[in-house]
C-alpha atoms as one frame of an Amber mdcrd trajectory, in Angstrom:
protein
   0.000   0.000   0.000   1.453   3.364  -0.958   1.231   6.610   1.024  -1.827
   7.914  -0.858  -3.777   4.707  -0.288  -2.891   4.758   3.414  -4.065   8.364
   3.750  -7.333   7.632   1.938  -7.874   4.492   4.020  -7.277   6.349   7.295
  -9.694   9.112   6.252 -12.390   6.501   5.604 -11.859   5.046   9.067 -11.818
   8.450  10.799 -14.954   9.796   9.114 -17.920   9.083  11.374 -21.120   8.074
   9.659 -24.051  10.443   9.579 -26.697   9.554  12.174 -30.468   9.493  11.687
 -31.007  13.006  13.058 -28.455  14.442  10.615 -30.140  12.624   7.728 -33.566
  13.996   8.683 -32.253  17.533   9.144 -30.331  17.410   5.870 -33.280  16.093
   3.868 -35.615  18.681   5.395 -33.159  21.529   4.721 -32.498  20.335   1.177
 -36.217  19.979   0.518 -36.760  23.574   1.578 -33.714  24.754  -0.374 -31.686
  25.979   2.604 -29.019  23.250   2.836 -25.585  24.675   3.710 -22.603  23.701
   1.591 -20.796  22.387   4.686 -23.636  19.980   5.487 -23.991  18.967   1.846
 -20.281  18.098   1.695 -20.602  16.088   4.919 -23.573  14.212   3.510 -21.770
  13.325   0.279 -18.583  12.200   2.019 -19.966  10.441   5.101 -23.601   9.633
   4.400 -25.173   6.495   3.036 -27.061   7.065  -0.228 -29.677   4.514   0.829
 -30.549   6.473   3.992 -30.905   9.751   2.091 -33.029   8.169  -0.653 -35.418
   6.623   1.875 -35.612   9.832   3.921 -36.148  11.856   0.738 -39.019   9.632
  -0.354 -40.638   9.870   3.084 -40.204  13.670   3.111 -41.739  13.898  -0.373
 -44.745  11.789   0.614 -45.279  13.848   3.779 -44.969  17.090   1.811 -47.488
  15.949  -0.808 -49.830  14.735   1.948 -49.538  18.076   3.731 -50.296  20.065
   0.585 -53.235  17.760  -0.179 -54.635  18.227   3.347 -54.324  22.020   3.175
 -56.077  22.107  -0.203 -58.900  19.878   1.092 -59.377  22.120   4.154 -59.377
  25.314   2.088 -61.817  23.899  -0.461 -64.119  22.583   2.283 -64.190  25.997
   3.964 -64.685  27.846   0.673 -67.599  25.650  -0.387 -69.365  25.838   2.982
């Protein structure tokens, strides 16, 4: 193993994985368009794509459900 491979290998071992709270906060911030570049870099280097995809799908479904509920409430109040 050469010096570059050792350095890359040690960086992989030192980088802690992103926990569930960080994934939720990152997906929420990205969904609203306010994700910081520092957090985005952390997510790309330390995060699991699978966790972000699942959290993104859940966020999207909740967002669509929330918009649907608001529209139903507004239409019900406007018609009554």
